[in-house]
N, C-alpha and C positions, 0 to 999 in steps of 0.2 A: 503494499500499499504505499501511497506517496499523498504528502500534504502541502500545498501552495498557498501560499501567504502573501498578500501587498498589504504594506503598512500605509496608512493614509493619513497625512498630519491635514484637520481642518481646519479652518481659520474661526477665530471666534464669531458666533451669529450667524454661522452659515450651516450649523449642524442639520438643521432641520431640511435644508436644501439638498445636503448629501443624502441625508436617509432618505428621502423622496425620490432622489435619483435613482437609491437601489431596488426600491420599493418598485417602481415605476421601469424598471429596466428587463428587456428580453433576454438574457443570457444566454437561449438557445444551449444551455449546459444538458437538459434532460433527454435530447437528442444525440448527446455525442457519447462515443462506445469509451466504458472503462470510469465513465463520472459517477461519484458516489453519493455526496453530500456537499452543502454549501452554507455557511452561516456567515455573519455580519455583526464583528464584535464591537463594543464601546469600549477605551480603554481610559487612561487618565487625562484629567482636564488639568490642564495649566493656561498662564495668561497667554499664552503664543499661540496653543491649539490646543483641538480634544484629536484623541488617539482612537483612528477605527483600524481595524484587520479584517478583510475580506480571508475567510479559509475555506477553501475546496479539497474534499478527499477524493484522491482517484485509484483506482484500481494498480497503478503502476506510474512511476514517472514518465515511460514512456507515452502512457495514454495523455498524461498531462500536454507534453510536449507535443503527438500529434495535434490535439486540439488548439495548441498556440501555433499549427500552423494551417490552420482549417479556415472554411467558409464562414463556419459557425464563430467562431473568434473574432472573424474580420467584423461580423455583424454585430455581434456584441459591443465592440470598441467602437464602432464608427464615429460616436458622439463624443469621444472623452477629452477631445479638446478644446471642445466648446464650452467646459465647465471650470477652467484653469483658475476662475477667480475666487473660487471658495479654497483649493489646497496651496496650502505651505509647502513649496517644493514638488517634487515629482513621488509617484508611490513607490516604494521600497519592496522588492522580492526578497521572499524565501522560501525556500524548498527544501523539504526532509523527507527523507524516506522513514516509515515506522519500521522498527526492528521486531523480530517476531523474538522473544526472549522467553 
């Protein structure tokens, strides 16, 4: 299994706009082979930003990488540049392989 996460630093007073974007977004993930689940997490709030993390679970890293090269990925991210005004910097990606212990 594989976890893909993006950290978003959202400017003060833009949190509701960010959440609305995610609520109304058609991610096209349910039609993608290997996709398991998705969560949007809210983290710490400080004077500069509120931290949010997108968290998706995949059957494997290869399934995730295949999605990033797919038409579904392009559709899901087609309007990403229109919302730069709510972010403090670019999203930060982190990927993790789930270990069988």
